[in-house]
C-alpha positions in Angstrom: 0.7 25.4 17.4 -2.0 26.6 15.5 -2.7 30.1 16.9 -6.5 31.9 17.3 -7.3 33.9 14.4 -10.3 36.4 13.8 -13.0 35.4 11.6 -14.7 37.4 9.3 -17.3 37.9 11.7 -14.5 39.1 14.4 -13.2 41.3 11.9 -16.1 43.1 11.6 -17.0 43.2 15.4 -12.9 44.1 15.6 -13.9 47.1 13.2 -17.0 48.2 14.5 -15.3 48.3 18.0 -12.1 50.3 16.6 -14.5 53.2 14.9 -16.7 53.2 17.8 -14.0 53.8 20.1 -12.6 56.7 17.9 -15.9 58.3 17.9 -16.4 58.0 21.2 -12.8 59.8 22.1 -13.7 62.9 19.0 -17.1 63.0 20.9 -15.7 63.1 24.3 -19.0 61.4 25.4 -19.7 57.7 26.6 -22.8 57.1 24.1 -20.8 54.6 22.6 -19.9 52.4 25.3 -22.9 50.0 24.9 -21.5 49.1 21.8 -17.5 49.4 22.3 -17.6 47.6 25.5 -19.9 44.4 24.6 -17.6 44.1 21.7 -14.7 44.1 23.4 -16.0 41.2 26.1 -16.9 39.2 23.4 -13.7 39.6 21.5 -11.7 38.7 24.9 -14.0 35.9 25.7 -13.9 34.5 22.5 -10.1 34.6 22.1 -9.2 32.9 25.4 -12.1 30.3 24.5 -10.5 29.5 21.3 -6.7 30.1 22.2 -6.8 28.0 25.6 -8.6 25.2 23.9 -6.7 21.8 24.0 -6.3 20.0 21.0 -9.2 17.7 20.7 -9.2 14.0 20.4 -11.0 12.6 17.1 -12.6 9.3 17.6 -13.9 7.7 14.3 -16.3 4.7 13.9 -14.6 2.8 11.1 -17.2 2.1 8.1 -17.5 -1.9 7.0 -15.5 -3.0 4.0 -17.6 -3.2 1.3 -18.4 -3.1 -2.6 -17.9 -0.5 -5.1 -21.1 1.7 -5.1 -22.1 1.1 -1.9 -22.5 3.8 0.8 -21.4 3.3 4.6 -21.7 5.7 7.5 -18.8 7.0 9.2 -19.4 8.5 12.8 -16.9 11.0 14.3 -16.8 12.3 17.7 -14.7 15.0 18.9 -13.5 14.3 22.8 -11.5 17.2 24.7 -7.8 16.8 25.1 -5.9 16.0 27.9 -5.1 19.4 28.3 -9.0 20.3 28.6 -10.1 23.7 27.9 -11.7 22.7 24.7 -15.2 21.2 25.7 -18.2 23.0 24.3 -16.2 24.6 21.5 -18.0 24.6 18.1 -15.8 23.2 14.9 -16.1 22.6 11.5 -14.7 18.9 11.0 -13.3 17.8 7.5 -12.4 14.2 7.3 -9.6 13.8 4.5 -10.2 11.0 2.3 -8.3 9.5 -0.6 -9.4 9.5 -4.3 -11.2 5.8 -4.3 -14.0 6.9 -1.9 -16.1 10.4 -1.5 -17.4 11.8 1.6 -19.5 15.0 2.3 -19.1 17.9 0.4 -19.0 20.5 3.2 -17.7 20.5 7.0 -19.6 18.5 9.2 -20.7 20.9 12.1 -19.9 19.4 15.4 -19.5 20.4 19.1 -16.7 18.9 21.1 -17.6 16.9 23.8 -20.9 16.8 22.3 -22.9 14.0 20.1 -20.8 12.5 17.3 -21.9 13.4 13.9 -21.9 11.1 10.7 -21.2 11.2 7.0 -21.9 8.8 4.3 -18.8 7.5 2.6 -19.5 6.3 -1.0 -16.9 3.5 -2.1 -16.1 5.0 -5.7 -13.0 2.2 -6.8 -11.9 -1.0 -5.7 -9.0 -1.2 -3.4 -7.8 -0.1 0.0 -8.2 3.5 0.9 -7.3 5.9 3.7 -9.4 8.3 5.9 -7.9 10.8 7.6 -6.4 13.0 8.5 -8.9 15.1 10.5 -9.3 18.6 9.9 -10.8 20.5 12.6 -11.4 24.2 12.6 -12.6 25.0 16.1 -14.3 28.3 16.8 -15.7 30.3 19.8 -19.2 30.2 20.9 -19.4 34.1 19.2 -17.8 32.9 16.0 -15.4 35.6 16.4 -12.1 33.4 16.7 -11.0 30.3 14.7 -8.2 27.7 15.5 -7.3 24.8 13.1 -5.9 21.6 14.0 -5.2 18.5 12.0 -5.3 15.5 14.1 -3.5 12.2 12.4 -6.5 10.1 13.0 -6.4 7.4 10.1 -8.1 4.4 9.2 -8.6 2.1 6.2 -11.4 0.7 4.1 -11.3 -1.8 1.4 -13.5 -1.6 -1.6 -14.5 -4.9 -3.1 -14.9 -5.0 -6.8 -18.6 -5.6 -7.9 -19.5 -9.4 -8.1 -21.8 -10.3 -10.5 -23.8 -13.6 -11.1 -22.3 -16.5 -12.5 -25.0 -18.8 -14.4 -25.3 -22.2 -12.1 -24.9 -24.3 -15.2 -21.2 -22.6 -16.1 -20.4 -23.3 -12.4 -21.5 -26.7 -11.8 -19.6 -27.6 -15.1 -16.2 -26.8 -13.2 -17.2 -29.3 -10.5 -20.1 -31.5 -11.6 -17.6 -34.5 -11.6 -16.8 -34.4 -8.1 -20.0 -33.7 -6.8 -21.7 -36.3 -8.9 -20.6 -39.0 -6.2 -22.1 -37.2 -3.3 -25.4 -35.1 -5.1 -27.9 -37.4 -3.5 -26.6 -36.8 0.2 -28.0 -33.5 0.5 -30.2 -35.1 3.1 -27.1 -35.8 5.3 -26.5 -33.0 7.6 -22.8 -32.2 8.0 -22.5 -28.8 10.3 -23.9 -25.7 11.0 -22.4 -22.5 9.7 -23.2 -18.7 9.4 -25.2 -17.2 6.6 -23.6 -15.8 3.5 -25.1 -13.9 0.8 -26.6 -16.4 -1.7 -27.6 -19.3 0.6 -31.2 -20.6 0.3 -33.8 -19.5 2.9 -34.8 -23.2 3.0 -31.4 -23.8 4.5 -31.8 -21.7 7.6 -31.8 -23.5 10.9 -34.1 -21.7 12.6 -34.0 -22.9 16.0 -30.2 -22.2 16.3 -31.0 -18.8 14.4 -33.7 -17.8 17.2 -30.7 -17.9 20.0 -28.1 -16.3 18.7 -27.9 -12.6 16.9 -27.0 -13.9 13.5 -28.3 -16.3 10.9 -27.2 -19.6 10.8 -27.9 -22.2 7.9 -27.5 -26.0 7.6 -24.4 -27.6 5.5 -24.9 -30.9 3.9 -22.3 -33.5 2.9 -22.6 -32.9 -0.7 -21.8 -29.4 -0.4 -18.7 -30.0 1.6 -17.3 -32.7 -0.3 -16.5 -30.9 -3.7 -13.3 -30.7 -5.0 -11.1 -27.7 -5.2 -11.4 -25.4 -8.3 -8.4 -23.4 -9.1 -8.7 -20.1 -11.0 -5.8 -17.9 -12.2 -6.6 -14.6 -13.5 -4.3 -12.3 -15.5 -4.5 -9.3 -18.2 -2.9 -9.1 -21.6 0.4 -7.4 -22.3 -1.5 -4.4 -23.6 -4.2 -4.1 -21.1 -3.2 -1.5 -17.9 -6.3 -1.7 -16.3 -7.4 -4.5 -14.0 -11.0 -3.8 -13.3 -12.5 -6.1 -15.5 -10.0 -9.0 -14.2 -11.0 -8.3 -10.7 -14.9 -8.3 -11.2 -14.9 -11.3 -13.4 -12.1 -13.5 -10.8 -13.8 -12.4 -7.9 -17.4 -13.0 -9.2 -16.3 -16.6 -10.2 -14.8 -17.3 -6.6 -17.5 -16.2 -4.7 -20.0 -17.7 -6.4 -18.2 -21.2 -6.0 -17.8 -20.8 -2.4 -21.3 -20.0 -2.3 -22.2 -23.4 -4.0 -19.7 -24.6 -1.2 -16.7 -25.4 -3.5 -13.2 -24.5 -2.4 -11.1 -22.1 -4.5 -7.6 -21.5 -5.2 -7.5 -18.0 -6.6 -4.4 -16.4 -8.0 -4.2 -13.2 -9.3 -0.8 -11.1 -10.1 -1.1 -9.4 -6.3 -0.9 -13.1 -5.0 -2.6 -16.3 -4.1 -5.2 -17.7 -1.7 -6.6 -20.7 -0.8 -10.3 -20.2 0.1 -12.6 -22.7 2.0 -16.7 -22.0 2.1 -17.7 -19.3 4.2 -17.3 -15.7 5.2 -13.6 -16.0 5.9 -13.0 -17.5 2.2 -15.3 -14.9 0.8 -13.3 -12.0 2.4 -10.0 -13.7 1.4 -10.6 -13.9 -2.2 -12.4 -10.2 -2.3 -9.8 -8.7 -0.4 -7.1 -10.0 -3.0 -9.4 -9.3 -5.9 -9.5 -5.3 -4.2 -6.0 -4.7 -4.7 -4.6 -6.7 -8.1 -3.1 -5.0 -10.5 -2.7 -6.1 -14.4 0.0 -8.3 -15.1 0.5 -12.1 -15.5 0.6 -15.4 -13.5 2.8 -18.0 -13.2 -0.2 -21.2 -13.1 0.1 -24.1 -15.4 -3.3 -25.6 -16.1 -5.9 -23.7 -14.0 -9.3 -25.3 -13.9 -10.4 -21.7 -14.9 -8.0 -19.1 -16.6 -9.7 -15.3 -16.2 -8.2 -13.0 -18.9 -8.9 -9.1 -18.8 -8.1 -7.1 -22.0 -9.2 -3.5 -22.9 -12.6 -5.0 -24.0 -13.6 -6.6 -20.9 -12.4 -10.1 -19.2 -13.0 -14.1 -20.7 -13.2 -17.1 -19.0 -11.2 -20.0 -20.5 -11.8 -23.5 -19.5 -12.1 -27.1 -20.9 -10.7 -25.6 -24.2 -13.5 -23.0 -24.8 -13.5 -19.0 -24.1 -16.6 -17.8 -22.7 -17.1 -13.8 -22.8 -17.9 -12.4 -19.3 -20.1 -9.9 -20.7 -21.9 -12.6 -22.9 -22.4 -15.1 -19.9 -24.1 -12.4 -18.0 -26.3 -10.9 -20.6 -27.6 -14.5 -21.3 -27.7 -15.6 -18.1 -26.7 -19.4 -19.1 -24.3 -21.2 -20.5 -25.5 -20.9 -24.2 -23.1 -17.8 -24.6 -20.8 -17.8 -27.8 -17.6 -19.3 -27.2 -14.4 -19.6 -29.1 -11.3 -21.9 -29.0 -9.0 -21.0 -26.5 -6.0 -19.2 -27.9 -2.0 -18.3 -26.2 -2.5 -15.9 -23.9 -0.3 -12.9 -24.5 1.0 -11.8 -21.1 3.6 -9.2 -20.2 7.3 -10.3 -20.5 9.0 -11.3 -17.5 11.1 -8.9 -15.9 14.3 -9.1 -13.3 13.9 -7.9 -10.1 11.0 -7.3 -7.6 
């Protein structure tokens, strides 16, 4: 168990008391009692407060999952431990984080049993990142003694890859044949669902939204009868970074889901079958967040996403489209090249 140790201020007060005591003894007088006695009392009180303070409990309000580059608030509350005695102690709090996220540069100042403190967590890299443990350095009210404890309170947050817009003409070309037969049925109402980013405001069902705490949109038959689009993403053998692959695959999958098109997404980290809606979006984003480089064994997908050292490409219908060029032009007029065999990593035995 950690013990109470003198702070820099405590050492100064202790030195003053020691020198004052020696001077008082040498002079044979009591003139320095006004300095020595209060200092000793403060040292004793500070030691008792810190040394007998119970192990504080840490309660963290976990931030939501989000996209790379976003910042979200993390709140931490220190509560007195079951042994009691720590209430009112002042503490410096350090919430340790993994390399993929960034917290505050300085310790947070908090009071055990007092109001929660908060900081902004920035998502630096995609993936699953850990928050914790929490390092709490408690001091007495005078700042003379301190005691450090490590509280193993850990949470996990997922940073999704950034999703870029995918031109509508490119998306619709993947499911146009399935949508032609129902394209005139938009006026036929199908169901209500929760709003997701990208939904048109004209589809908001305002009467239902007014009754709930969330936005609800209308979904029409033409948006629920499209065929499933299969997407297979992999990297070339020489590519050791899957960031471009993850962004390109997630961008296309999310855009199709927002169009109401079911998606089958396969990446080196696994495969998901996603339906339009928040759950489907979350499933493809979580898969893209954790995927690494490598090949996939999928024959003839509707779209093959290839990541390499220069970025990523979409391969569909006998053509190859650079993702960077597609974003730059904002249309399907981006330069295309004939599809070529994909160079993937060789198969290896074992897990």
